[in-house]
C-alpha positions in Angstrom: 0.0 0.0 0.0 1.4 3.4 -0.9 2.6 5.4 2.1 4.6 8.5 3.1 7.2 8.8 5.8 8.0 11.5 8.4 11.3 11.4 10.3 12.4 13.4 13.4 16.1 13.0 14.2 16.6 14.7 17.6 19.7 15.1 19.6 18.8 12.2 21.9 16.2 10.2 20.1 14.8 9.5 16.6 11.2 8.8 15.7 9.3 8.2 12.5 5.7 7.8 11.4 3.9 6.6 8.3 0.6 7.6 6.7 -0.9 5.2 4.1 -2.9 6.2 1.1 -6.6 5.2 1.1 -7.9 6.2 -2.3 -7.8 10.0 -2.3 -7.2 10.2 1.4 -4.4 9.5 3.8 -4.8 7.4 6.9 -4.0 8.7 10.4 -0.2 8.5 10.8 1.2 5.6 12.8 4.5 5.6 14.6 7.1 3.2 13.3 8.5 0.9 16.0 12.2 1.5 15.5 13.1 -1.0 18.2 11.2 -3.7 20.1 8.7 -2.1 22.5 9.5 1.5 21.6 8.5 4.0 18.9 11.9 5.7 19.3 15.5 4.8 19.1 18.6 6.6 20.5 20.1 9.0 18.0 23.5 7.3 18.2 25.8 5.6 15.7 28.5 3.1 16.6 31.3 2.2 14.3 32.7 -1.3 14.8 36.3 -2.2 14.3 35.2 -3.9 11.1 33.6 -0.7 9.7 29.9 -1.7 10.3 27.5 1.0 11.6 25.0 0.2 14.4 22.1 2.5 15.1 20.9 3.1 18.6 23.9 1.6 20.4 24.4 2.9 23.9 27.3 5.3 24.2 30.3 3.8 25.9 32.3 6.5 27.6 35.6 7.1 25.9 35.4 4.4 23.3 35.7 6.9 20.5 33.5 4.8 18.2 30.0 5.9 19.4 28.7 9.3 18.4 25.6 11.2 19.4 24.2 14.7 19.1 25.7 15.0 15.6 22.5 16.4 13.9 23.1 19.7 15.6 26.7 19.8 14.3 25.4 20.2 10.7 26.9 23.4 9.3 29.9 23.1 11.7 33.0 23.3 9.6 34.8 20.8 11.9 33.9 17.2 11.0 32.9 14.6 13.6 35.6 12.1 14.4 34.5 8.5 14.8 37.0 5.7 15.3 39.8 8.0 14.3 38.2 9.0 11.0 36.4 12.3 10.1 32.8 12.4 8.9 30.6 15.4 8.1 27.7 15.7 10.5 25.3 15.7 7.6 26.6 12.4 6.4 26.1 10.8 9.8 22.6 12.3 10.0 21.8 10.9 6.5 23.0 7.5 7.6 20.5 7.5 10.5 17.7 8.8 8.3 18.5 6.1 5.7 18.3 3.4 8.3 14.9 4.7 9.5 13.7 4.7 5.9 14.9 1.1 5.5 13.0 0.0 8.6 9.8 1.5 7.1 10.5 -0.1 3.7 10.8 -3.6 5.3 7.7 -3.1 7.4 5.6 -1.7 4.5 7.1 -3.8 1.7 8.1 -0.8 -0.5 9.9 2.5 -0.3 7.9 5.6 0.7 6.4 7.8 -1.9 7.8 10.8 -0.2 9.8 11.5 2.9 9.7 14.6 5.1 12.7 15.1 7.5 12.3 17.8 10.2 15.1 20.3 11.2 15.5 23.1 13.7 13.6 26.2 12.9 16.7 28.4 13.0 18.5 26.6 10.2 19.4 28.7 7.1 19.9 27.7 3.5 23.5 26.5 4.1 22.5 23.8 6.7 19.4 22.7 4.8 21.4 22.3 1.6 24.1 20.3 3.3 21.6 17.8 4.8 19.5 17.6 1.6 22.5 16.8 -0.5 23.7 14.1 2.0 20.3 12.5 2.0 20.1 12.4 -1.8 23.7 11.0 -2.2 22.9 8.3 0.3 20.0 7.1 -1.9 17.0 8.6 -0.1 15.0 10.2 -3.0 11.9 12.5 -2.8 13.0 14.1 0.4 11.6 17.4 1.7 13.0 19.3 4.7 10.6 21.2 6.9 11.2 23.2 10.1 10.1 21.2 13.2 7.7 23.9 14.4 5.8 23.5 11.1 5.4 19.8 11.5 4.4 20.3 15.2 1.7 22.7 14.0 0.5 20.0 11.5 0.3 17.5 14.4 -1.9 19.8 16.5 -4.0 20.9 13.5 -4.9 17.2 13.0 -6.1 17.3 16.6 -8.5 20.2 15.9 -6.3 23.1 16.9 -8.5 25.9 15.4 -6.2 28.9 15.6 -4.1 30.8 13.0 -1.2 32.1 15.0 0.6 29.9 17.6 3.7 29.7 19.6 5.5 26.4 19.5 7.2 25.1 22.7 9.5 22.2 22.1 11.3 20.7 25.1 13.5 18.0 23.7 16.1 15.7 25.3 18.9 18.2 25.3 17.6 21.3 23.6 14.7 23.7 23.9 13.3 25.6 21.0 10.6 28.3 20.8 9.2 29.5 17.6 6.0 31.1 16.1 3.9 29.6 13.3 1.1 31.1 11.2 -1.4 29.2 9.2 -1.8 30.3 5.6 -5.0 30.5 3.6 -4.3 27.2 1.9 -4.1 25.5 5.3 -0.3 25.1 5.4 2.0 26.6 8.0 5.0 28.8 8.0 7.3 30.2 10.6 7.1 33.8 11.9 10.1 35.8 13.1 13.2 34.1 14.4 13.3 30.9 16.5 15.0 31.0 19.9 16.9 28.1 21.3 18.6 26.9 24.5 21.1 24.2 23.7 21.8 22.0 26.6 18.4 22.7 28.2 16.0 19.8 27.9 14.6 16.7 29.4 18.1 15.4 30.2 18.7 18.5 32.3 15.5 17.9 34.3 16.5 14.3 34.9 19.9 15.4 36.1 18.3 17.7 38.6 16.4 14.7 40.1 19.6 12.7 40.0 21.4 15.3 42.1 18.5 15.2 44.6 18.8 11.4 44.9 22.6 11.6 45.4 22.0 14.2 48.2 19.4 12.0 49.9 21.6 8.9 49.8 24.6 10.9 51.1 22.6 12.0 54.1 21.5 8.4 54.9 23.1 7.1 58.2 23.9 3.8 56.6 25.6 5.2 53.6 27.9 7.9 55.1 28.1 9.4 51.7 29.7 6.4 49.9 26.6 5.0 48.3 25.9 8.0 46.1 29.5 7.8 44.7 29.0 4.1 43.9 25.8 4.5 41.9 26.5 3.6 38.2 25.7 6.9 36.4 23.7 5.1 33.7 21.6 3.3 36.2 20.9 6.5 38.1 19.9 8.3 34.9 17.6 5.6 33.8 15.9 5.3 37.2 15.4 9.1 37.4 14.1 9.3 33.9 11.6 6.6 34.7 10.5 8.5 37.8 10.2 11.8 35.9 7.9 10.1 33.4 5.8 8.6 36.2 5.4 12.0 37.9 3.6 13.3 34.8 0.6 11.3 35.9 1.3 10.4 39.6 1.8 12.7 42.5 4.6 10.6 44.0 6.8 7.7 43.1 10.1 6.1 44.0 13.6 6.2 42.3 14.5 2.5 42.4 18.2 1.6 42.5 20.0 -1.7 42.6 23.0 -0.9 44.8 25.7 -3.1 46.1 24.1 -2.9 49.6 20.8 -4.0 48.1 17.7 -2.5 46.4 17.1 1.0 47.5 14.1 3.3 47.0 14.3 7.0 47.2 10.7 8.5 47.5 10.0 11.7 45.5 6.8 13.7 45.1 5.7 15.7 42.2 5.9 18.8 44.4 9.6 18.1 45.2 10.4 17.4 41.6 8.7 20.6 40.4 10.6 22.6 43.0 13.9 21.2 41.6 13.1 21.9 38.0 11.0 25.1 38.2 13.9 27.5 37.5 14.8 25.6 34.3 11.2 25.4 33.1 10.7 29.1 33.9 13.7 29.9 31.8 12.1 28.1 28.8 8.9 30.0 29.3 10.7 33.3 29.4 12.5 32.5 26.2 9.2 31.7 24.4 7.7 35.1 25.6 10.9 36.8 24.3 10.4 35.1 20.9 6.9 36.5 20.8 8.0 40.0 21.6 10.9 39.8 19.1 8.4 39.0 16.4 6.6 42.3 17.1 3.7 40.5 18.7 2.2 40.1 22.2 1.0 37.0 24.0 -2.6 38.3 23.7 -2.4 37.9 19.9 -1.6 34.1 20.1 -4.4 31.6 19.5 -2.5 29.0 21.4 0.8 27.4 22.5 1.6 24.1 20.9 3.7 21.7 23.0 6.1 19.0 21.7 8.9 16.9 23.2 8.7 14.1 25.8 9.3 16.5 28.8 6.5 18.9 27.6 4.0 16.6 29.2 5.2 17.7 32.7 2.2 19.4 34.4 4.6 22.3 35.5 5.1 23.2 31.8 1.4 23.8 31.2 1.1 25.6 34.6 3.8 28.1 33.9 2.8 28.7 30.3 -0.8 29.1 31.4 0.3 31.8 33.8 2.3 33.6 31.1 0.0 33.6 28.1 -3.8 34.3 28.0 -4.5 31.5 25.5 -4.9 27.7 25.4 -1.9 25.5 25.9 -2.3 22.3 23.9 -0.3 19.0 24.4 -1.1 15.8 22.6 -1.0 12.3 24.1 2.4 11.5 22.5 4.4 14.8 22.5 7.6 12.9 21.8 6.1 11.8 18.5 4.6 15.2 17.5 7.4 16.1 15.1 7.5 12.8 13.3 3.7 12.5 13.0 3.4 16.0 11.8 6.1 15.3 9.2 4.1 12.4 7.9 1.0 14.6 7.6 3.1 17.1 5.7 4.5 14.4 3.4 1.0 13.5 2.4 0.6 17.1 1.1 3.8 16.8 -0.8 2.6 13.8 -2.7 -1.0 15.0 -3.3 -1.5 18.6 -2.4 -5.1 19.3 -1.6 -6.6 22.6 -0.6 -7.5 22.5 3.1 -10.2 24.6 4.8 -9.0 28.2 5.3 -8.1 29.1 8.8 -10.6 31.0 10.9 -9.8 34.3 12.3 -8.6 32.6 15.5 -10.8 32.5 18.5 -8.3 34.3 20.7 -8.0 34.1 24.4 -11.6 34.9 25.3 -14.0 32.0 25.6 -11.6 29.4 24.4 -10.9 26.2 26.3 -7.8 24.0 25.9 -8.3 21.4 23.3 -8.7 17.9 24.8 -5.9 15.4 24.1 -6.8 12.9 21.4 -6.0 9.2 21.6 -2.4 8.0 21.5 -0.7 7.5 18.2 -0.7 3.8 17.2 2.6 2.1 16.6 3.5 0.1 13.5 5.0 -3.2 14.7 8.6 -3.8 13.7 9.5 -6.4 11.1 10.4 -9.9 12.2 13.9 -10.3 11.5 16.9 18.4 18.5 20.3 30.5 21.0 19.8 31.7 17.5 20.8 29.0 15.1 20.9 31.2 12.0 22.8 30.8 8.8 25.9 28.7 9.0 29.4 29.6 7.8 30.6 28.6 4.4 32.4 25.3 4.3 36.1 25.2 5.2 38.6 24.0 2.7 38.2 20.3 1.7 38.7 17.6 4.3 39.3 14.0 3.5 36.3 12.0 4.7 36.4 8.2 5.1 33.4 6.5 3.6 31.1 4.6 6.0 30.2 0.9 5.5 26.4 0.9 5.1 23.7 -1.5 4.1 22.4 -1.3 0.6 21.4 0.9 -1.1 23.2 3.5 0.9 26.5 1.7 0.5 26.4 2.2 -3.3 25.8 5.9 -2.8 28.8 6.2 -0.6 31.0 4.0 -2.8 30.2 6.3 -5.7 31.8 9.1 -3.7 35.1 7.3 -3.0 36.6 8.6 -6.2 36.0 12.2 -5.0 38.4 12.1 -2.1 39.1 15.4 -0.5 35.6 16.7 -1.0 33.2 17.3 1.9 30.4 18.4 -0.4 
C-alpha cells in the first residue's frame, strides 16, 4: 500500500511515522517501531572495528566509536571524528535517516512515496542544503526538509487546533526551541520571526536535577555515610530518574528505584519536590518563548494557542507556567515525543498529493476558548520480524578528506560512488 514517511532525528532520540494512502485520502499517521517495545531509538551511531555501523547503540564512555548529538553539528566546519576517521555531521545524519527509511520499507514492503525530514527552525539555507545533499547522495530520494515547528503545527491541527497564530514550545532531550507559526490561507503553516533556542536545556537537564537530589538524599543516609551516592553507576541512576520523571507526569509521588551493592534502594520523591527542583529551568524556557513572541513584534494576547512537543513537555509544570504567562490555550497531545514525526508524515501527504484545506478561521483568541482535549495516542507500526539563534551557517572550510562509511544497501552504493572524490566534503 502506498505510504509516506515522516522522520524526526533529535539530539537524543529518533522517531518516525507513516501515513498510508486510502484512495484519495491518507490514513491517520502511525508511529514506526524502530526497536522492540518502543517507537523511538537513541540517536547514536556506533562504528565497529570492522567498519559496520550500528544504530541506537548505547554510548560507551571514551570508546571513540560511538557518536551522538551529531545532527546539531550540521553546518559546523569541523567534522565529527568516529573511530579515528572524520565524517561530516550531515553524512552521519543521513546514515541514520536512511536506516529509518529502510525499517519503514521492510515493514511496509516498499519505499515511501515521499519523505519529510524535520530540522530546527533556525536553520538557514546552508544547513538545509548540506543535509538535503547528503540524504540524496545516500540514496534517499523524494526528500523534503521542513522546520520542526511547522510539523508540530501539522500535528496539532490534525487534533483540531483551530487557531491561525501559535507559539511552538519544544522541550527535547537536550535542547529547547521556541518559535512562532502562522497558518496560511491554503491551510499550510510557515514560521514567523526568528526561532529561539537553549542548547543543553532539555529533558536530560531535568533528569539530572532529580539525580542530584537522589545523590544528596543517599549521602545523608546514616547507613551510607556518603559512599553509596558515589558508587551508583551513572547510567543506572539516569535511567531510574528518567523513569521516575515520566511517572510523575501522571502520579503525585513515586520512587527512584536503584539496585545498589548494599541491596535494592528506594528514594521517594513527590511531584511537588520534583517541580521545585526543575522550576527554574522550566521558567527559563517559558521566558524565552515570551521573548520570541515580543521579538516578532507580537504580544502573547495575539496568540491563538501554545503548541507543545517533546517528551518532557507533558510535565504538568510546563502547562502551569505557560498558562500563567499567556492568555490562550496550551495544547499538548498524548504523544508529545512523537509530535514532530507524526506532523512530518502529515506534511508528506501534502507533498505527494497537495489538496486545498479549509481556510483558517480568524482565530478565537484568548476569550471564551478552552484548551483542546488530548486525542487518543498515536498507534505504533509493529517492527518487522527479522533536536540561541541557530541562523545561517558559515561557508564550508577547505576540503577535508572523509572516510566512507560501511552501510547497508542501497546507501553503501551511494557512498561508494563518492570514494573517487576524495578530499571533497560536499
